[in-house]
TORSE-896137 format. One record per residue: residue number from 1; residue in one letter; x, y, z of N, C-alpha, C in turn. Coordinates in Angstrom, 2 decimals. Example, Ala and Ser with C-alpha at 12.3 -4.5 7.8 and 13.67 -1.06 7.14 Angstrom:
2
+-----+------+---------+---------+---------+---------+---------+---------+---------+---------+---------+
! seq ! type !     nc1 !     nc2 !     nc3 !    cac1 !    cac2 !    cac3 !     cc1 !     cc2 !     cc3 !
+-----+------+---------+---------+---------+---------+---------+---------+---------+---------+---------+
!   1 !    a !   13.19 !   -5.69 !    7.80 !   12.30 !   -4.50 !    7.80 !   13.20 !   -3.30 !    7.80 !
!   2 !    s !   12.85 !   -2.25 !    7.08 !   13.67 !   -1.06 !    7.14 !   12.90 !    0.03 !    7.87 !
+-----+------+---------+---------+---------+---------+---------+---------+---------+---------+---------+
END
This chain:
145
+-----+------+---------+---------+---------+---------+---------+---------+---------+---------+---------+
! seq ! type !     nc1 !     nc2 !     nc3 !    cac1 !    cac2 !    cac3 !     cc1 !     cc2 !     cc3 !
+-----+------+---------+---------+---------+---------+---------+---------+---------+---------+---------+
!   1 !    x !  134.40 !  -15.85 !  -32.49 !  133.02 !  -15.44 !  -32.63 !  132.87 !  -14.01 !  -32.13 !
!   2 !    x !  132.26 !  -13.20 !  -32.95 !  132.09 !  -11.79 !  -32.59 !  130.60 !  -11.49 !  -32.43 !
!   3 !    x !  130.30 !  -10.73 !  -31.41 !  128.93 !  -10.29 !  -31.15 !  128.92 !   -8.77 !  -31.23 !
!   4 !    x !  127.98 !   -8.25 !  -31.99 !  127.87 !   -6.81 !  -32.11 !  127.32 !   -6.20 !  -30.82 !
!   5 !    x !  127.56 !   -4.91 !  -30.66 !  127.09 !   -4.21 !  -29.47 !  125.56 !   -4.20 !  -29.39 !
!   6 !    x !  124.91 !   -4.06 !  -30.54 !  123.44 !   -4.06 !  -30.56 !  122.88 !   -5.40 !  -30.09 !
!   7 !    x !  123.48 !   -6.48 !  -30.55 !  123.06 !   -7.82 !  -30.14 !  123.29 !   -8.03 !  -28.66 !
!   8 !    x !  124.44 !   -7.60 !  -28.19 !  124.77 !   -7.73 !  -26.77 !  123.79 !   -6.92 !  -25.91 !
!   9 !    x !  123.47 !   -5.72 !  -26.37 !  122.53 !   -4.87 !  -25.63 !  121.15 !   -5.52 !  -25.57 !
!  10 !    x !  120.66 !   -6.09 !  -26.70 !  119.36 !   -6.74 !  -26.73 !  119.32 !   -7.94 !  -25.80 !
!  11 !    x !  120.42 !   -8.70 !  -25.75 !  120.49 !   -9.86 !  -24.86 !  120.42 !   -9.42 !  -23.40 !
!  12 !    x !  121.17 !   -8.39 !  -23.05 !  121.14 !   -7.88 !  -21.68 !  119.76 !   -7.33 !  -21.31 !
!  13 !    x !  119.13 !   -6.67 !  -22.28 !  117.81 !   -6.12 !  -22.03 !  116.80 !   -7.24 !  -21.76 !
!  14 !    x !  116.90 !   -8.33 !  -22.54 !  115.99 !   -9.45 !  -22.32 !  116.22 !  -10.11 !  -20.97 !
!  15 !    x !  117.48 !  -10.25 !  -20.59 !  117.79 !  -10.93 !  -19.33 !  117.51 !  -10.07 !  -18.11 !
!  16 !    x !  117.88 !   -8.81 !  -18.17 !  117.80 !   -7.95 !  -17.00 !  116.71 !   -6.89 !  -17.07 !
!  17 !    x !  116.02 !   -6.81 !  -18.20 !  115.06 !   -5.73 !  -18.40 !  113.97 !   -5.64 !  -17.36 !
!  18 !    x !  113.22 !   -6.71 !  -17.15 !  112.08 !   -6.67 !  -16.23 !  112.49 !   -6.46 !  -14.77 !
!  19 !    x !  113.50 !   -7.18 !  -14.25 !  113.87 !   -6.94 !  -12.85 !  114.34 !   -5.51 !  -12.58 !
!  20 !    x !  115.12 !   -4.96 !  -13.50 !  115.60 !   -3.59 !  -13.32 !  114.47 !   -2.59 !  -13.58 !
!  21 !    x !  113.59 !   -2.92 !  -14.53 !  112.48 !   -2.04 !  -14.87 !  111.58 !   -1.80 !  -13.66 !
!  22 !    x !  111.35 !   -2.82 !  -12.87 !  110.45 !   -2.71 !  -11.72 !  111.02 !   -1.88 !  -10.58 !
!  23 !    x !  112.31 !   -1.57 !  -10.63 !  112.91 !   -0.76 !   -9.56 !  112.69 !    0.72 !   -9.79 !
!  24 !    x !  112.43 !    1.13 !  -11.04 !  112.27 !    2.54 !  -11.35 !  113.61 !    3.25 !  -11.50 !
!  25 !    x !  114.69 !    2.47 !  -11.64 !  116.03 !    3.05 !  -11.69 !  116.48 !    3.40 !  -13.10 !
!  26 !    x !  115.71 !    3.04 !  -14.09 !  116.10 !    3.31 !  -15.47 !  115.73 !    4.74 !  -15.86 !
!  27 !    x !  116.34 !    5.26 !  -16.91 !  116.02 !    6.63 !  -17.35 !  114.56 !    6.74 !  -17.81 !
!  28 !    x !  114.03 !    7.92 !  -17.72 !  112.64 !    8.17 !  -18.10 !  112.39 !    7.76 !  -19.55 !
!  29 !    x !  113.34 !    8.01 !  -20.42 !  113.14 !    7.69 !  -21.84 !  112.88 !    6.20 !  -22.06 !
!  30 !    x !  113.53 !    5.35 !  -21.27 !  113.29 !    3.91 !  -21.40 !  111.82 !    3.61 !  -21.11 !
!  31 !    x !  111.31 !    4.14 !  -19.99 !  109.92 !    3.88 !  -19.60 !  108.95 !    4.46 !  -20.62 !
!  32 !    x !  109.25 !    5.67 !  -21.09 !  108.35 !    6.30 !  -22.05 !  108.32 !    5.53 !  -23.36 !
!  33 !    x !  109.46 !    4.99 !  -23.77 !  109.51 !    4.15 !  -24.97 !  108.66 !    2.91 !  -24.78 !
!  34 !    x !  108.75 !    2.28 !  -23.62 !  107.94 !    1.09 !  -23.32 !  106.45 !    1.45 !  -23.23 !
!  35 !    x !  106.14 !    2.62 !  -22.70 !  104.75 !    3.07 !  -22.64 !  104.19 !    3.19 !  -24.05 !
!  36 !    x !  104.95 !    3.80 !  -24.95 !  104.48 !    3.96 !  -26.33 !  104.32 !    2.61 !  -27.03 !
!  37 !    x !  105.20 !    1.66 !  -26.71 !  105.06 !    0.31 !  -27.26 !  103.76 !   -0.32 !  -26.80 !
!  38 !    x !  103.45 !   -0.17 !  -25.52 !  102.23 !   -0.77 !  -25.01 !  100.98 !   -0.06 !  -25.56 !
!  39 !    x !  101.10 !    1.23 !  -25.85 !   99.97 !    1.94 !  -26.47 !   99.72 !    1.45 !  -27.88 !
!  40 !    x !  100.77 !    1.03 !  -28.58 !  100.59 !    0.47 !  -29.93 !   99.68 !   -0.74 !  -29.91 !
!  41 !    x !   99.67 !   -1.45 !  -28.79 !   98.85 !   -2.66 !  -28.66 !   97.60 !   -2.41 !  -27.82 !
!  42 !    x !   97.27 !   -1.14 !  -27.57 !   96.12 !   -0.74 !  -26.76 !   96.14 !   -1.36 !  -25.37 !
!  43 !    x !   97.33 !   -1.55 !  -24.82 !   97.49 !   -2.10 !  -23.48 !   97.60 !   -0.93 !  -22.50 !
!  44 !    x !   96.45 !   -0.36 !  -22.17 !   96.41 !    0.84 !  -21.34 !   96.90 !    0.54 !  -19.92 !
!  45 !    x !   96.53 !   -0.60 !  -19.38 !   96.95 !   -0.94 !  -18.02 !   98.47 !   -0.99 !  -17.88 !
!  46 !    x !   99.14 !   -1.60 !  -18.84 !  100.61 !   -1.67 !  -18.83 !  101.20 !   -0.27 !  -19.02 !
!  47 !    x !  100.59 !    0.54 !  -19.87 !  101.09 !    1.89 !  -20.11 !  101.02 !    2.72 !  -18.82 !
!  48 !    x !   99.92 !    2.60 !  -18.10 !   99.78 !    3.35 !  -16.84 !  100.80 !    2.85 !  -15.82 !
!  49 !    x !  100.98 !    1.53 !  -15.74 !  101.95 !    0.96 !  -14.80 !  103.35 !    1.47 !  -15.09 !
!  50 !    x !  103.73 !    1.47 !  -16.36 !  105.07 !    1.94 !  -16.73 !  105.22 !    3.44 !  -16.49 !
!  51 !    x !  104.16 !    4.19 !  -16.72 !  104.24 !    5.62 !  -16.47 !  104.41 !    5.89 !  -14.98 !
!  52 !    x !  103.73 !    5.09 !  -14.15 !  103.92 !    5.20 !  -12.70 !  105.36 !    4.89 !  -12.33 !
!  53 !    x !  105.95 !    3.88 !  -12.97 !  107.34 !    3.50 !  -12.69 !  108.29 !    4.63 !  -13.08 !
!  54 !    x !  107.96 !    5.36 !  -14.12 !  108.86 !    6.41 !  -14.59 !  108.86 !    7.62 !  -13.66 !
!  55 !    x !  107.92 !    7.70 !  -12.75 !  107.88 !    8.85 !  -11.83 !  109.13 !    8.93 !  -10.97 !
!  56 !    x !  109.71 !    7.78 !  -10.64 !  110.91 !    7.77 !   -9.80 !  112.19 !    7.89 !  -10.61 !
!  57 !    x !  112.07 !    7.88 !  -11.92 !  113.25 !    7.92 !  -12.79 !  113.76 !    9.36 !  -12.92 !
!  58 !    x !  114.87 !    9.48 !  -13.63 !  115.46 !   10.79 !  -13.87 !  114.42 !   11.70 !  -14.53 !
!  59 !    x !  114.32 !   12.90 !  -14.03 !  113.23 !   13.79 !  -14.46 !  113.42 !   14.25 !  -15.90 !
!  60 !    x !  112.39 !   14.05 !  -16.70 !  112.30 !   14.51 !  -18.08 !  110.84 !   14.92 !  -18.25 !
!  61 !    x !  110.47 !   15.99 !  -17.57 !  109.07 !   16.36 !  -17.37 !  108.29 !   16.60 !  -18.66 !
!  62 !    x !  108.85 !   17.26 !  -19.64 !  108.09 !   17.59 !  -20.83 !  107.71 !   16.33 !  -21.62 !
!  63 !    x !  108.66 !   15.42 !  -21.80 !  108.35 !   14.17 !  -22.51 !  107.34 !   13.35 !  -21.72 !
!  64 !    x !  107.53 !   13.30 !  -20.41 !  106.63 !   12.54 !  -19.55 !  105.20 !   13.06 !  -19.68 !
!  65 !    x !  105.07 !   14.39 !  -19.68 !  103.74 !   15.00 !  -19.78 !  103.09 !   14.72 !  -21.13 !
!  66 !    x !  103.87 !   14.75 !  -22.21 !  103.34 !   14.46 !  -23.54 !  102.83 !   13.02 !  -23.60 !
!  67 !    x !  103.59 !   12.09 !  -23.07 !  103.18 !   10.69 !  -23.08 !  101.93 !   10.49 !  -22.21 !
!  68 !    x !  101.88 !   11.16 !  -21.08 !  100.69 !   11.07 !  -20.21 !   99.45 !   11.56 !  -20.95 !
!  69 !    x !   99.60 !   12.67 !  -21.67 !   98.48 !   13.20 !  -22.45 !   98.07 !   12.25 !  -23.57 !
!  70 !    x !   99.05 !   11.57 !  -24.18 !   98.73 !   10.59 !  -25.23 !   97.92 !    9.42 !  -24.66 !
!  71 !    x !   98.29 !    8.97 !  -23.48 !   97.54 !    7.87 !  -22.87 !   96.12 !    8.33 !  -22.53 !
!  72 !    x !   95.98 !    9.53 !  -21.99 !   94.65 !   10.06 !  -21.68 !   93.81 !   10.15 !  -22.95 !
!  73 !    x !   94.39 !   10.64 !  -24.03 !   93.67 !   10.73 !  -25.30 !   93.24 !    9.35 !  -25.77 !
!  74 !    x !   94.15 !    8.37 !  -25.70 !   93.83 !    7.00 !  -26.13 !   92.72 !    6.41 !  -25.26 !
!  75 !    x !   92.75 !    6.69 !  -23.96 !   91.68 !    6.23 !  -23.07 !   90.34 !    6.80 !  -23.51 !
!  76 !    x !   90.32 !    8.08 !  -23.85 !   89.07 !    8.72 !  -24.28 !   88.55 !    8.12 !  -25.58 !
!  77 !    x !   89.46 !    7.87 !  -26.52 !   89.06 !    7.27 !  -27.80 !   88.46 !    5.88 !  -27.57 !
!  78 !    x !   89.15 !    5.06 !  -26.78 !   88.66 !    3.71 !  -26.52 !   87.37 !    3.73 !  -25.71 !
!  79 !    x !   87.25 !    4.66 !  -24.76 !   86.02 !    4.78 !  -23.98 !   84.84 !    5.12 !  -24.88 !
!  80 !    x !   85.07 !    6.01 !  -25.83 !   84.00 !    6.38 !  -26.76 !   83.60 !    5.19 !  -27.63 !
!  81 !    x !   84.56 !    4.39 !  -28.07 !   84.23 !    3.18 !  -28.84 !   83.37 !    2.23 !  -28.02 !
!  82 !    x !   83.74 !    2.05 !  -26.77 !   82.96 !    1.16 !  -25.91 !   81.56 !    1.74 !  -25.66 !
!  83 !    x !   81.48 !    3.05 !  -25.51 !   80.18 !    3.69 !  -25.31 !   79.26 !    3.44 !  -26.50 !
!  84 !    x !   79.81 !    3.54 !  -27.71 !   79.00 !    3.28 !  -28.91 !   78.54 !    1.83 !  -28.97 !
!  85 !    x !   79.45 !    0.91 !  -28.63 !   79.07 !   -0.51 !  -28.62 !   78.01 !   -0.79 !  -27.57 !
!  86 !    x !   78.14 !   -0.15 !  -26.41 !   77.15 !   -0.34 !  -25.35 !   75.78 !    0.16 !  -25.81 !
!  87 !    x !   75.74 !    1.31 !  -26.43 !   74.46 !    1.84 !  -26.94 !   73.86 !    0.90 !  -27.97 !
!  88 !    x !   74.68 !    0.37 !  -28.88 !   74.21 !   -0.55 !  -29.90 !   73.62 !   -1.81 !  -29.24 !
!  89 !    x !   74.35 !   -2.37 !  -28.29 !   73.89 !   -3.60 !  -27.64 !   72.61 !   -3.36 !  -26.83 !
!  90 !    x !   72.55 !   -2.23 !  -26.13 !   71.33 !   -1.92 !  -25.37 !   70.12 !   -1.79 !  -26.28 !
!  91 !    x !   70.30 !   -1.18 !  -27.45 !   69.20 !   -1.07 !  -28.41 !   68.78 !   -2.43 !  -28.93 !
!  92 !    x !   69.75 !   -3.29 !  -29.21 !   69.43 !   -4.63 !  -29.71 !   68.67 !   -5.44 !  -28.65 !
!  93 !    x !   69.12 !   -5.33 !  -27.41 !   68.44 !   -6.07 !  -26.33 !   67.03 !   -5.53 !  -26.13 !
!  94 !    x !   66.88 !   -4.20 !  -26.15 !   65.56 !   -3.59 !  -26.00 !   64.65 !   -4.00 !  -27.15 !
!  95 !    x !   65.20 !   -4.01 !  -28.36 !   64.43 !   -4.41 !  -29.53 !   63.97 !   -5.86 !  -29.42 !
!  96 !    x !   64.86 !   -6.72 !  -28.95 !   64.51 !   -8.13 !  -28.80 !   63.42 !   -8.31 !  -27.75 !
!  97 !    x !   63.54 !   -7.60 !  -26.65 !   62.54 !   -7.74 !  -25.59 !   61.20 !   -7.15 !  -26.01 !
!  98 !    x !   61.24 !   -6.13 !  -26.87 !   60.01 !   -5.51 !  -27.34 !   59.30 !   -6.41 !  -28.34 !
!  99 !    x !   60.05 !   -6.93 !  -29.30 !   59.45 !   -7.74 !  -30.36 !   59.47 !   -9.23 !  -30.05 !
! 100 !    x !   60.39 !   -9.63 !  -29.20 !   60.45 !  -11.04 !  -28.81 !   61.15 !  -11.95 !  -29.79 !
! 101 !    x !   61.69 !  -11.38 !  -30.87 !   62.40 !  -12.24 !  -31.82 !   63.39 !  -11.43 !  -32.64 !
! 102 !    x !   64.34 !  -12.13 !  -33.21 !   65.32 !  -11.54 !  -34.13 !   65.03 !  -12.06 !  -35.53 !
! 103 !    x !   65.45 !  -11.36 !  -36.55 !   65.34 !  -11.93 !  -37.90 !   66.23 !  -13.18 !  -37.98 !
! 104 !    x !   65.64 !  -14.30 !  -38.33 !   66.37 !  -15.58 !  -38.34 !   67.48 !  -15.61 !  -39.37 !
! 105 !    x !   67.36 !  -14.91 !  -40.45 !   68.38 !  -14.99 !  -41.50 !   69.72 !  -14.39 !  -41.07 !
! 106 !    x !   69.73 !  -13.55 !  -40.05 !   70.97 !  -12.90 !  -39.63 !   71.83 !  -13.79 !  -38.74 !
! 107 !    x !   71.21 !  -14.69 !  -38.02 !   71.93 !  -15.43 !  -37.00 !   71.82 !  -16.93 !  -37.21 !
! 108 !    x !   72.83 !  -17.62 !  -36.78 !   72.81 !  -19.07 !  -36.83 !   72.34 !  -19.65 !  -35.50 !
! 109 !    x !   72.22 !  -18.83 !  -34.50 !   71.81 !  -19.28 !  -33.18 !   70.34 !  -18.91 !  -32.95 !
! 110 !    x !   69.75 !  -19.54 !  -31.96 !   68.36 !  -19.21 !  -31.63 !   68.31 !  -17.82 !  -30.99 !
! 111 !    x !   67.16 !  -17.17 !  -31.02 !   67.06 !  -15.82 !  -30.43 !   67.43 !  -15.78 !  -28.95 !
! 112 !    x !   67.09 !  -16.80 !  -28.20 !   67.41 !  -16.80 !  -26.77 !   68.92 !  -16.86 !  -26.55 !
! 113 !    x !   69.62 !  -17.69 !  -27.34 !   71.09 !  -17.77 !  -27.23 !   71.73 !  -16.45 !  -27.63 !
! 114 !    x !   71.18 !  -15.82 !  -28.64 !   71.74 !  -14.55 !  -29.10 !   71.54 !  -13.47 !  -28.04 !
! 115 !    x !   70.39 !  -13.47 !  -27.37 !   70.13 !  -12.50 !  -26.32 !   71.12 !  -12.67 !  -25.17 !
! 116 !    x !   71.39 !  -13.90 !  -24.79 !   72.37 !  -14.18 !  -23.73 !   73.75 !  -13.69 !  -24.15 !
! 117 !    x !   74.08 !  -13.92 !  -25.41 !   75.38 !  -13.47 !  -25.93 !   75.46 !  -11.94 !  -25.90 !
! 118 !    x !   74.40 !  -11.26 !  -26.30 !   74.37 !   -9.80 !  -26.24 !   74.55 !   -9.30 !  -24.81 !
! 119 !    x !   73.88 !   -9.93 !  -23.86 !   73.98 !   -9.49 !  -22.47 !   75.38 !   -9.71 !  -21.90 !
! 120 !    x !   76.02 !  -10.83 !  -22.26 !   77.39 !  -11.07 !  -21.81 !   78.34 !  -10.04 !  -22.41 !
! 121 !    x !   78.16 !   -9.78 !  -23.70 !   79.01 !   -8.79 !  -24.37 !   78.80 !   -7.41 !  -23.77 !
! 122 !    x !   77.56 !   -7.07 !  -23.46 !   77.25 !   -5.79 !  -22.85 !   77.95 !   -5.65 !  -21.50 !
! 123 !    x !   77.95 !   -6.70 !  -20.70 !   78.62 !   -6.65 !  -19.40 !   80.12 !   -6.45 !  -19.57 !
! 124 !    x !   80.73 !   -7.13 !  -20.55 !   82.17 !   -6.96 !  -20.81 !   82.49 !   -5.56 !  -21.30 !
! 125 !    x !   81.65 !   -5.02 !  -22.17 !   81.86 !   -3.66 !  -22.68 !   81.79 !   -2.64 !  -21.54 !
! 126 !    x !   80.82 !   -2.82 !  -20.65 !   80.71 !   -1.90 !  -19.51 !   81.93 !   -1.99 !  -18.60 !
! 127 !    x !   82.39 !   -3.22 !  -18.38 !   83.57 !   -3.42 !  -17.54 !   84.79 !   -2.75 !  -18.17 !
! 128 !    x !   84.97 !   -2.90 !  -19.48 !   86.10 !   -2.27 !  -20.17 !   86.00 !   -0.75 !  -20.11 !
! 129 !    x !   84.80 !   -0.22 !  -20.30 !   84.61 !    1.23 !  -20.24 !   84.94 !    1.76 !  -18.85 !
! 130 !    x !   84.47 !    1.07 !  -17.81 !   84.74 !    1.50 !  -16.44 !   86.24 !    1.47 !  -16.13 !
! 131 !    x !   86.92 !    0.44 !  -16.62 !   88.36 !    0.33 !  -16.40 !   89.11 !    1.48 !  -17.09 !
! 132 !    x !   88.71 !    1.80 !  -18.31 !   89.34 !    2.91 !  -19.03 !   89.08 !    4.24 !  -18.32 !
! 133 !    x !   87.87 !    4.44 !  -17.83 !   87.56 !    5.68 !  -17.12 !   88.37 !    5.78 !  -15.83 !
! 134 !    x !   88.57 !    4.66 !  -15.16 !   89.39 !    4.64 !  -13.94 !   90.84 !    5.01 !  -14.27 !
! 135 !    x !   91.38 !    4.42 !  -15.34 !   92.75 !    4.74 !  -15.76 !   92.88 !    6.21 !  -16.12 !
! 136 !    x !   91.89 !    6.74 !  -16.83 !   91.94 !    8.14 !  -17.22 !   91.93 !    9.06 !  -16.01 !
! 137 !    x !   91.08 !    8.76 !  -15.02 !   91.05 !    9.61 !  -13.83 !   92.35 !    9.51 !  -13.04 !
! 138 !    x !   92.95 !    8.31 !  -13.01 !   94.23 !    8.15 !  -12.34 !   95.32 !    8.96 !  -13.04 !
! 139 !    x !   95.31 !    8.94 !  -14.37 !   96.30 !    9.70 !  -15.13 !   96.14 !   11.20 !  -14.94 !
! 140 !    x !   94.89 !   11.65 !  -14.83 !   94.66 !   13.09 !  -14.64 !   95.24 !   13.58 !  -13.31 !
! 141 !    x !   95.21 !   12.71 !  -12.31 !   95.73 !   13.13 !  -11.00 !   97.22 !   12.90 !  -10.86 !
! 142 !    x !   97.82 !   12.14 !  -11.77 !   99.24 !   11.81 !  -11.70 !  100.07 !   13.04 !  -12.09 !
! 143 !    x !  101.02 !   13.39 !  -11.25 !  101.88 !   14.54 !  -11.50 !  103.33 !   14.10 !  -11.36 !
! 144 !    x !  104.16 !   14.52 !  -12.32 !  105.59 !   14.19 !  -12.26 !  106.21 !   15.03 !  -11.17 !
! 145 !    x !  106.86 !   14.37 !  -10.23 !  107.40 !   15.14 !   -9.11 !  108.83 !   14.98 !   -8.89 !
+-----+------+---------+---------+---------+---------+---------+---------+---------+---------+---------+
END
């Protein structure tokens, strides 16, 4: 039975990847590759964690800085999306409180249930926006040393 080098490498990465990854002993390129993978899935928290881990790795400052800027840009894009959703929800809630009812043909739920749903969604959107702003400010202060 023969195993190719690529298959062997993937098996070792699956078995030893996370324990070794958390030590910060891997090359910067490994961490930056994982950061970009997590950005593909809009997992900003994981991207920031991996970028922090790469600070102790072998110095590759220019690539590290480019990836940091990409994460900051993605944070700003997502923050703006949340800001638009928050504005939309606030207008809908204000409209409902002003008029006291929603057009029935749009919703299958009663107006009171819909208002509660809007308020819950608004709270989640604000929480997501605050988290993204926190990550962005952390990234701005992060310096490869």
